[in-house]
N, CA, C and O atoms as a MOPAC input file, in Angstrom:
PM7 MOZYME 1SCF
protein

 N      0.84700 1    -1.17100 1     0.00000 1
 C      0.00000 1     0.00000 1     0.00000 1
 C      0.89200 1     1.23200 1     0.00000 1
 O      1.92900 1     1.26300 1     0.66300 1
 N      0.48700 1     2.22000 1    -0.73100 1
 C      1.26600 1     3.45200 1    -0.81200 1
 C      0.60600 1     4.52000 1     0.02800 1
 O     -0.61900 1     4.63800 1     0.06100 1
 N      1.42700 1     5.29400 1     0.70500 1
 C      0.93700 1     6.37000 1     1.56300 1
 C      1.57000 1     7.66700 1     1.07800 1
 O      2.78900 1     7.75700 1     0.93000 1
 N      0.74000 1     8.66200 1     0.83400 1
 C      1.25300 1     9.91900 1     0.30900 1
 C      1.76300 1    10.77500 1     1.46200 1
 O      1.02900 1    11.05200 1     2.41100 1
 N      3.02500 1    11.19300 1     1.37400 1
 C      3.60900 1    12.10300 1     2.35900 1
 C      4.16700 1    13.30100 1     1.61300 1
 O      5.23100 1    13.22500 1     1.00000 1
 N      3.45600 1    14.38300 1     1.66800 1
 C      3.90800 1    15.56600 1     0.93600 1
 C      3.75900 1    15.33800 1    -0.54300 1
 O      2.68600 1    14.97300 1    -1.02300 1
 N      4.84400 1    15.55500 1    -1.27300 1
 C      4.80900 1    15.39800 1    -2.71800 1
 C      5.37300 1    14.06200 1    -3.17600 1
 O      5.23600 1    13.72500 1    -4.35200 1
 N      5.99700 1    13.29500 1    -2.30600 1
 C      6.57800 1    12.01300 1    -2.72200 1
 C      5.75500 1    10.86500 1    -2.14600 1
 O      4.99700 1    11.05400 1    -1.19500 1
 N      5.90600 1     9.68400 1    -2.72100 1
 C      5.19800 1     8.49700 1    -2.26300 1
 C      6.18500 1     7.55700 1    -1.58700 1
 O      7.26900 1     7.31100 1    -2.11600 1
 N      5.82300 1     7.03500 1    -0.43500 1
 C      6.66400 1     6.04600 1     0.23500 1
 C      5.84500 1     4.77300 1     0.42700 1
 O      4.61600 1     4.82200 1     0.49600 1
 N      6.51700 1     3.65900 1     0.51000 1
 C      5.84700 1     2.38000 1     0.65100 1
 C      5.64000 1     2.06000 1     2.12500 1
 O      6.55000 1     2.21400 1     2.93900 1
 N      4.44300 1     1.61700 1     2.45500 1
 C      4.14100 1     1.19500 1     3.82300 1
 C      4.24300 1    -0.32900 1     3.85200 1
 O      3.54000 1    -1.00800 1     3.10400 1
 N      5.10200 1    -0.86600 1     4.69700 1
 C      5.34900 1    -2.30600 1     4.71800 1
 C      4.48100 1    -3.05700 1     5.71500 1
 O      4.39000 1    -4.28200 1     5.63300 1
 N      3.85300 1    -2.38100 1     6.63500 1
 C      3.02000 1    -3.05900 1     7.62400 1
 C      1.63300 1    -2.43900 1     7.60300 1
 O      1.43000 1    -1.33700 1     8.11200 1
 N      0.68400 1    -3.14500 1     7.01700 1
 C     -0.69400 1    -2.68000 1     6.96900 1
 C     -1.53900 1    -3.71700 1     7.67500 1
 O     -1.48400 1    -4.90000 1     7.33800 1
 N     -2.31300 1    -3.29100 1     8.64200 1
 C     -3.15800 1    -4.20200 1     9.41100 1
 C     -4.51000 1    -4.39700 1     8.76300 1
 O     -4.74100 1    -3.94000 1     7.64400 1
 N     -5.41500 1    -5.08200 1     9.47100 1
 C     -6.74000 1    -5.36100 1     8.93300 1
 C     -7.57400 1    -4.10600 1     8.78400 1
 O     -8.48300 1    -4.06500 1     7.95500 1
 N     -7.28500 1    -3.07900 1     9.57100 1
 C     -8.05800 1    -1.84700 1     9.45700 1
 C     -7.51800 1    -0.92900 1     8.36100 1
 O     -8.08700 1     0.13700 1     8.12900 1
 N     -6.44000 1    -1.31200 1     7.68400 1
 C     -5.89700 1    -0.56100 1     6.57000 1
 C     -4.93200 1     0.53600 1     6.95900 1
 O     -4.41700 1     1.24400 1     6.09300 1
 N     -4.67900 1     0.68900 1     8.24400 1
 C     -3.77800 1     1.75200 1     8.68300 1
 C     -2.32900 1     1.32700 1     8.49500 1
 O     -1.95900 1     0.18200 1     8.75300 1
 N     -1.53400 1     2.26100 1     8.04600 1
 C     -0.12300 1     1.99100 1     7.83600 1
 C      0.58600 1     1.91000 1     9.17800 1
 O      0.32900 1     2.71400 1    10.07300 1
 N      1.47800 1     0.93800 1     9.31300 1
 C      2.25700 1     0.79800 1    10.53100 1
 C      1.58700 1    -0.05200 1    11.59600 1
 O      2.11500 1    -0.17500 1    12.70200 1
 N      0.45000 1    -0.63500 1    11.29600 1
 C     -0.25700 1    -1.45400 1    12.26700 1
 C      0.40100 1    -2.82000 1    12.37600 1
 O      1.05200 1    -3.28800 1    11.44100 1
 N      0.22500 1    -3.43700 1    13.50300 1
 C      0.83000 1    -4.74500 1    13.75800 1
 C      0.14900 1    -5.82800 1    12.92400 1
 O     -1.03100 1    -5.71300 1    12.59000 1
 N      0.89900 1    -6.88300 1    12.58800 1
 C      0.34500 1    -8.02100 1    11.86400 1
 C     -0.27600 1    -9.04200 1    12.80700 1
 O     -0.82200 1   -10.04100 1    12.33700 1
 N     -0.21500 1    -8.83400 1    14.09500 1
 C     -0.69700 1    -9.84700 1    15.03100 1
 C     -2.17900 1   -10.13200 1    14.84400 1
 O     -2.59600 1   -11.28500 1    14.94700 1
 N     -2.98000 1    -9.11800 1    14.57500 1
 C     -4.40200 1    -9.35500 1    14.34200 1
 C     -4.60600 1   -10.14200 1    13.06100 1
 O     -5.42400 1   -11.06200 1    13.02500 1
 N     -3.88500 1    -9.79900 1    12.02000 1
 C     -3.98700 1   -10.52300 1    10.75900 1
 C     -3.59800 1   -11.98200 1    10.93500 1
 O     -4.23800 1   -12.87700 1    10.38300 1
 N     -2.55800 1   -12.21000 1    11.69900 1
 C     -2.04900 1   -13.56800 1    11.89700 1
 C     -3.10900 1   -14.45400 1    12.54500 1
 O     -3.30200 1   -15.59400 1    12.12300 1
 N     -3.79500 1   -13.94600 1    13.56400 1
 C     -4.80200 1   -14.77500 1    14.23300 1
 C     -6.00300 1   -15.04200 1    13.33900 1
 O     -6.65800 1   -16.07400 1    13.48900 1
 N     -6.30200 1   -14.15400 1    12.43100 1
 C     -7.42600 1   -14.36400 1    11.52500 1
 C     -7.12000 1   -15.47800 1    10.53600 1
 O     -7.98000 1   -16.31800 1    10.27000 1
 N     -5.91600 1   -15.49900 1     9.99000 1
 C     -5.58600 1   -16.44400 1     8.93000 1
 C     -5.06400 1   -17.78800 1     9.42200 1
 O     -4.98100 1   -18.72100 1     8.62300 1
 N     -4.71200 1   -17.93300 1    10.67800 1
 C     -4.17500 1   -19.21600 1    11.13200 1
 C     -5.24800 1   -20.27200 1    11.28500 1
 O     -4.94100 1   -21.45700 1    11.14900 1
 N     -6.49900 1   -19.90800 1    11.56100 1
 C     -7.54400 1   -20.91400 1    11.72000 1
 C     -8.04000 1   -21.42900 1    10.37700 1
 O     -8.52300 1   -22.55900 1    10.30900 1
 N     -7.94200 1   -20.65800 1     9.32200 1
 C     -8.44500 1   -21.07700 1     8.01300 1
 C     -7.75000 1   -22.33300 1     7.48900 1
 O     -8.44500 1   -23.24200 1     7.03600 1
 N     -6.41200 1   -22.43900 1     7.52400 1
 C     -5.79100 1   -23.67400 1     7.03100 1
 C     -6.17100 1   -24.89800 1     7.85300 1
 O     -6.30300 1   -25.99000 1     7.30000 1
 N     -6.35200 1   -24.73800 1     9.17000 1
 C     -6.73800 1   -25.87900 1    10.00100 1
 C     -8.11900 1   -26.37800 1     9.60300 1
 O     -8.33800 1   -27.58400 1     9.49000 1
 N     -9.05700 1   -25.44800 1     9.38900 1
 C    -10.40300 1   -25.83500 1     8.98400 1
 C    -10.38500 1   -26.48200 1     7.60200 1
 O    -11.07500 1   -27.47700 1     7.38000 1
 N     -9.61700 1   -25.93900 1     6.68500 1
 C     -9.52400 1   -26.50200 1     5.34300 1
 C     -8.89500 1   -27.88800 1     5.37800 1
 O     -9.33400 1   -28.79200 1     4.66600 1
 N     -7.86900 1   -28.05400 1     6.20500 1
 C     -7.22100 1   -29.35900 1     6.33500 1
 C     -8.18400 1   -30.37900 1     6.91300 1
 O     -8.24100 1   -31.51500 1     6.44200 1
 N     -8.94200 1   -29.98500 1     7.92800 1
 C     -9.91900 1   -30.88800 1     8.52700 1
 C    -10.98400 1   -31.27700 1     7.51100 1
 O    -11.35200 1   -32.44700 1     7.40800 1
 N    -11.47000 1   -30.30900 1     6.77000 1
 C    -12.47100 1   -30.59000 1     5.74500 1
 C    -11.91000 1   -31.51100 1     4.67400 1
 O    -12.57600 1   -32.45700 1     4.25300 1
 N    -10.70100 1   -31.24200 1     4.23500 1
 C    -10.06100 1   -32.08600 1     3.22900 1
 C     -9.85500 1   -33.50000 1     3.75600 1
 O    -10.08800 1   -34.46700 1     3.03200 1
 N     -9.42400 1   -33.63300 1     4.99900 1
 C     -9.22600 1   -34.96000 1     5.59500 1
 C    -10.53200 1   -35.73100 1     5.66500 1
 O    -10.56300 1   -36.93000 1     5.39000 1
 N    -11.61000 1   -35.05000 1     6.03000 1
 C    -12.91900 1   -35.72300 1     6.08600 1
 C    -13.36300 1   -36.16200 1     4.69800 1
 O    -13.89500 1   -37.25900 1     4.52400 1
 N    -13.14300 1   -35.30300 1     3.71800 1
 C    -13.52000 1   -35.64000 1     2.34600 1
 C    -12.71000 1   -36.83100 1     1.83400 1
 O    -13.25600 1   -37.73300 1     1.19900 1
 N    -11.41700 1   -36.82800 1     2.10900 1
 C    -10.57200 1   -37.95500 1     1.68500 1
 C    -10.96700 1   -39.24500 1     2.39100 1
 O    -10.97000 1   -40.31300 1     1.77800 1
 N    -11.29900 1   -39.15400 1     3.67300 1
 C    -11.70300 1   -40.34500 1     4.42300 1
 C    -13.00800 1   -40.91100 1     3.86800 1
 O    -13.14300 1   -42.12500 1     3.71400 1
 N    -13.96300 1   -40.03700 1     3.57000 1
 C    -15.22700 1   -40.51200 1     3.00200 1
 C    -15.01400 1   -41.14400 1     1.63300 1
 O    -15.62400 1   -42.16600 1     1.32000 1
 N    -14.15600 1   -40.54700 1     0.81900 1
 C    -13.87100 1   -41.08800 1    -0.50900 1
 C    -13.19100 1   -42.44700 1    -0.39000 1
 O    -13.54100 1   -43.39100 1    -1.09900 1
 N    -12.21800 1   -42.53700 1     0.51100 1
 C    -11.51600 1   -43.80700 1     0.72800 1
 C    -12.49600 1   -44.87800 1     1.21100 1
 O    -12.44100 1   -46.01700 1     0.74800 1
 N    -13.38900 1   -44.52600 1     2.13400 1
 C    -14.37700 1   -45.48800 1     2.63800 1
 C    -15.34200 1   -45.92400 1     1.54500 1
 O    -15.71900 1   -47.09400 1     1.47300 1
 N    -15.74500 1   -44.97100 1     0.68500 1
 C    -16.66200 1   -45.31800 1    -0.39800 1
 C    -16.01000 1   -46.32200 1    -1.34200 1
 O    -16.62700 1   -47.31600 1    -1.72600 1
 N    -14.75300 1   -46.05700 1    -1.71500 1
 C    -14.06400 1   -46.99100 1    -2.62000 1
 C    -13.85800 1   -48.35200 1    -1.96300 1
 O    -13.99300 1   -49.38000 1    -2.62700 1
 N    -13.53800 1   -48.37500 1    -0.69500 1
 C    -13.36100 1   -49.65700 1    -0.00100 1
 C    -14.67700 1   -50.43500 1    -0.00200 1
 O    -14.68900 1   -51.63900 1    -0.25600 1
 N    -15.76800 1   -49.75700 1     0.27600 1
 C    -17.07900 1   -50.41000 1     0.26200 1
 C    -17.43200 1   -50.88400 1    -1.14200 1
 O    -17.94600 1   -51.98900 1    -1.31700 1
 N    -17.15900 1   -50.05500 1    -2.13700 1
 C    -17.47700 1   -50.42100 1    -3.51800 1
 C    -16.73500 1   -51.68600 1    -3.93300 1
 O    -17.31600 1   -52.55200 1    -4.58700 1
 N    -15.47800 1   -51.80500 1    -3.57000 1
 C    -14.72300 1   -52.99000 1    -3.96300 1
 C    -15.10300 1   -54.21300 1    -3.13100 1
 O    -14.98800 1   -55.34000 1    -3.61400 1
 N    -15.55200 1   -54.01400 1    -1.89200 1
 C    -16.07900 1   -55.13700 1    -1.10600 1
 C    -17.34400 1   -55.68900 1    -1.76100 1
 O    -17.50400 1   -56.90000 1    -1.91100 1
 N    -18.23500 1   -54.78300 1    -2.14400 1
 C    -19.48300 1   -55.19100 1    -2.79500 1
 C    -19.18900 1   -55.88800 1    -4.11800 1
 O    -19.83400 1   -56.87700 1    -4.46400 1
 N    -18.22100 1   -55.37100 1    -4.84800 1
 C    -17.83200 1   -55.99600 1    -6.12200 1
 C    -17.37100 1   -57.43800 1    -5.88900 1
 O    -17.75000 1   -58.35000 1    -6.62300 1
 N    -16.55500 1   -57.62200 1    -4.86200 1
 C    -16.06300 1   -58.96500 1    -4.54100 1
 C    -17.22500 1   -59.88000 1    -4.13800 1
 O    -17.28800 1   -61.03300 1    -4.56400 1
 N    -18.13800 1   -59.36400 1    -3.31900 1
 C    -19.29200 1   -60.15200 1    -2.88600 1
 C    -20.16800 1   -60.56000 1    -4.07300 1
 O    -20.69300 1   -61.67200 1    -4.11300 1
 N    -20.31800 1   -59.65400 1    -5.03300 1
 C    -21.11700 1   -59.97000 1    -6.21300 1
 C    -20.45000 1   -61.04400 1    -7.06800 1
 O    -21.13300 1   -61.88000 1    -7.66000 1
 N    -19.13500 1   -61.02400 1    -7.13400 1
 C    -18.42200 1   -62.07900 1    -7.86800 1
 C    -18.58300 1   -63.43300 1    -7.18000 1
 O    -18.76000 1   -64.45500 1    -7.84300 1
 N    -18.52200 1   -63.43500 1    -5.85200 1
 C    -18.72600 1   -64.67700 1    -5.10000 1
 C    -20.14900 1   -65.17300 1    -5.31500 1
 O    -20.38400 1   -66.36700 1    -5.50000 1
 N    -21.08600 1   -64.24300 1    -5.28900 1
 C    -22.49000 1   -64.59700 1    -5.50000 1
 C    -22.69900 1   -65.22900 1    -6.87600 1
 O    -23.46400 1   -66.18300 1    -7.01700 1
 N    -22.02500 1   -64.70100 1    -7.87200 1
 C    -22.15700 1   -65.23600 1    -9.23500 1
 C    -21.59600 1   -66.64100 1    -9.34400 1
 O    -22.00500 1   -67.39700 1   -10.22500 1
 N    -20.67200 1   -67.00600 1    -8.47400 1
 C    -20.03300 1   -68.32300 1    -8.52400 1
 C    -20.74900 1   -69.38400 1    -7.67600 1
 O    -20.28600 1   -70.52100 1    -7.58200 1
 N    -21.87400 1   -69.01300 1    -7.06200 1
 C    -22.59500 1   -69.98300 1    -6.22800 1
 C    -23.18600 1   -71.10700 1    -7.07400 1
 O    -23.61800 1   -70.89400 1    -8.20700 1
 N    -23.19500 1   -72.28900 1    -6.50600 1
 C    -23.84900 1   -73.42000 1    -7.17900 1
 C    -25.35900 1   -73.29300 1    -6.96800 1
 O    -25.82200 1   -72.47900 1    -6.16900 1
 N    -26.11700 1   -74.11400 1    -7.70200 1
 C    -27.57800 1   -74.05900 1    -7.56600 1
 C    -28.01700 1   -74.44900 1    -6.15000 1
 O    -28.98900 1   -73.90000 1    -5.63100 1
 N    -27.31200 1   -75.38800 1    -5.52900 1
 C    -27.64700 1   -75.78500 1    -4.15600 1
 C    -27.38300 1   -74.62500 1    -3.17900 1
 O    -28.17900 1   -74.37800 1    -2.27200 1
 N    -26.26700 1   -73.92400 1    -3.37300 1
 C    -25.94600 1   -72.79200 1    -2.50500 1
 C    -26.95400 1   -71.65500 1    -2.69300 1
 O    -27.35200 1   -71.00700 1    -1.72500 1
 N    -27.36300 1   -71.41500 1    -3.94200 1
 C    -28.37100 1   -70.38100 1    -4.20000 1
 C    -29.67500 1   -70.72200 1    -3.50100 1
 O    -30.32000 1   -69.85500 1    -2.91200 1
 N    -30.06000 1   -71.99500 1    -3.56900 1
 C    -31.28200 1   -72.42700 1    -2.89800 1
 C    -31.17400 1   -72.24700 1    -1.38600 1
 O    -32.15300 1   -71.89200 1    -0.73000 1
 N    -29.98800 1   -72.49100 1    -0.83300 1
 C    -29.78100 1   -72.34000 1     0.61600 1
 C    -29.99700 1   -70.89200 1     1.07400 1
 O    -30.52200 1   -70.65100 1     2.16100 1
 N    -29.59500 1   -69.95200 1     0.25200 1
 C    -29.77200 1   -68.54500 1     0.63300 1
 C    -31.07500 1   -67.96700 1     0.10200 1
 O    -31.38900 1   -66.80900 1     0.37500 1
 N    -31.84200 1   -68.75400 1    -0.65400 1
 C    -33.16400 1   -68.33700 1    -1.11800 1
 C    -33.15100 1   -67.38900 1    -2.29900 1
 O    -33.99900 1   -66.50300 1    -2.39600 1
 N    -32.18600 1   -67.57000 1    -3.20500 1
 C    -32.10700 1   -66.71700 1    -4.38300 1
 C    -32.28700 1   -67.53200 1    -5.64800 1
 O    -31.82100 1   -68.66700 1    -5.74700 1
 N    -32.96900 1   -66.93800 1    -6.61000 1
 C    -33.12400 1   -67.61400 1    -7.90700 1
 C    -31.91000 1   -67.30600 1    -8.77600 1
 O    -31.11100 1   -66.42000 1    -8.47100 1
 N    -31.79300 1   -68.05900 1    -9.86000 1
 C    -30.68500 1   -67.84900 1   -10.79100 1
 C    -30.76300 1   -66.45000 1   -11.40800 1
 O    -29.73800 1   -65.80000 1   -11.61300 1
 N    -31.97000 1   -65.99400 1   -11.70000 1
 C    -32.16700 1   -64.66600 1   -12.28200 1
 C    -31.78300 1   -63.55800 1   -11.29100 1
 O    -31.16500 1   -62.57000 1   -11.68800 1
 N    -32.13400 1   -63.70500 1   -10.02700 1
 C    -31.76000 1   -62.71800 1    -9.00600 1
 C    -30.24100 1   -62.60800 1    -8.87200 1
 O    -29.69300 1   -61.51100 1    -8.77000 1
 N    -29.58800 1   -63.73500 1    -8.87300 1
 C    -28.12600 1   -63.75300 1    -8.76700 1
 C    -27.50600 1   -63.10900 1   -10.00200 1
 O    -26.54700 1   -62.34600 1    -9.88900 1
 N    -28.04800 1   -63.41200 1   -11.18100 1
 C    -27.53000 1   -62.81500 1   -12.41000 1
 C    -27.68600 1   -61.29500 1   -12.39900 1
 O    -26.75700 1   -60.57000 1   -12.75300 1
 N    -28.85100 1   -60.82000 1   -11.99600 1
 C    -29.09100 1   -59.37300 1   -11.94600 1
 C    -28.14100 1   -58.68000 1   -10.97200 1
 O    -27.57500 1   -57.63100 1   -11.28000 1
 N    -27.97500 1   -59.27000 1    -9.81000 1
 C    -27.09700 1   -58.64800 1    -8.79900 1
 C    -25.63900 1   -58.67800 1    -9.23500 1
 O    -24.91200 1   -57.70700 1    -9.02400 1
 N    -25.21300 1   -59.75600 1    -9.82700 1
 C    -23.80200 1   -59.86400 1   -10.21900 1
 C    -23.46000 1   -58.98000 1   -11.41300 1
 O    -22.28700 1   -58.67300 1   -11.62500 1
 N    -24.44700 1   -58.56400 1   -12.19500 1
 C    -24.20000 1   -57.70200 1   -13.35600 1
 C    -24.20000 1   -56.21900 1   -13.00100 1
 O    -23.86200 1   -55.39000 1   -13.84600 1
 N    -24.57100 1   -55.86400 1   -11.77000 1
 C    -24.59100 1   -54.46000 1   -11.37300 1
 C    -23.16300 1   -53.91000 1   -11.32700 1
 O    -22.21600 1   -54.63200 1   -11.01400 1
 N    -23.02600 1   -52.63200 1   -11.64300 1
 C    -21.71100 1   -51.97500 1   -11.64400 1
 C    -21.20500 1   -51.80000 1   -10.21700 1
 O    -21.99600 1   -51.74000 1    -9.27500 1
 N    -19.90700 1   -51.72000 1   -10.06400 1
 C    -19.32300 1   -51.62100 1    -8.72200 1
 C    -19.72700 1   -50.33100 1    -8.01300 1
 O    -19.76100 1   -50.29400 1    -6.78300 1
 N    -20.03400 1   -49.27500 1    -8.76400 1
 C    -20.42300 1   -48.01700 1    -8.12000 1
 C    -21.90200 1   -47.99900 1    -7.74100 1
 O    -22.35500 1   -47.07800 1    -7.06200 1
 N    -22.65500 1   -49.00700 1    -8.17300 1
 C    -24.07600 1   -49.12500 1    -7.85800 1
 C    -24.21100 1   -49.84900 1    -6.51900 1
 O    -24.47400 1   -51.05000 1    -6.46900 1
 N    -24.02600 1   -49.10000 1    -5.44900 1
 C    -23.99700 1   -49.69700 1    -4.10700 1
 C    -25.39300 1   -49.77200 1    -3.50800 1
 O    -26.23300 1   -48.91200 1    -3.77200 1
 N    -25.64000 1   -50.79800 1    -2.70300 1
 C    -26.90000 1   -50.84100 1    -1.96300 1
 C    -26.97200 1   -49.65700 1    -0.98400 1
 O    -25.95900 1   -49.27000 1    -0.40200 1
 N    -28.14600 1   -49.09500 1    -0.80900 1
 C    -28.27600 1   -47.88900 1     0.01800 1
 C    -27.88200 1   -48.13300 1     1.47100 1
 O    -27.42700 1   -47.20900 1     2.14500 1
 N    -28.04600 1   -49.34700 1     1.96200 1
 C    -27.67400 1   -49.61800 1     3.34800 1
 C    -26.16300 1   -49.75400 1     3.55700 1
 O    -25.70100 1   -49.83500 1     4.69500 1
 N    -25.40300 1   -49.78000 1     2.47800 1
 C    -23.94700 1   -49.89100 1     2.58600 1
 C    -23.23100 1   -48.55800 1     2.41800 1
 O    -22.02000 1   -48.47700 1     2.62000 1
 N    -23.96200 1   -47.51500 1     2.05000 1
 C    -23.37000 1   -46.20800 1     1.81000 1
 C    -23.49900 1   -45.37200 1     3.07400 1
 O    -24.55900 1   -45.33500 1     3.69900 1
 N    -22.40500 1   -44.69800 1     3.44800 1
 C    -22.42200 1   -43.84800 1     4.65500 1
 C    -23.15300 1   -42.58100 1     4.39200 1
 O    -23.27300 1   -41.74100 1     5.28400 1

């Protein structure tokens, strides 16, 4: 920020939140130090949710592959028809059951 003194211009190196030249940076410092912590926390939560979603998606994918490999006797034991097993095993890995999504 430039401050006019007489006819020449001099540079002000310390400008506070109120815009006054020569003010301390201590107020500015306390304002900006909490923002990175909040952003980091938000980013960590987002990454954790994404990681959990992918882990769940690949678990479901594995379960669907196991389901597709069941014999007719095993399908009967769990009470599923051949068509039900085929439909479930053909679903995409991102098509998660609603009870498995956080």
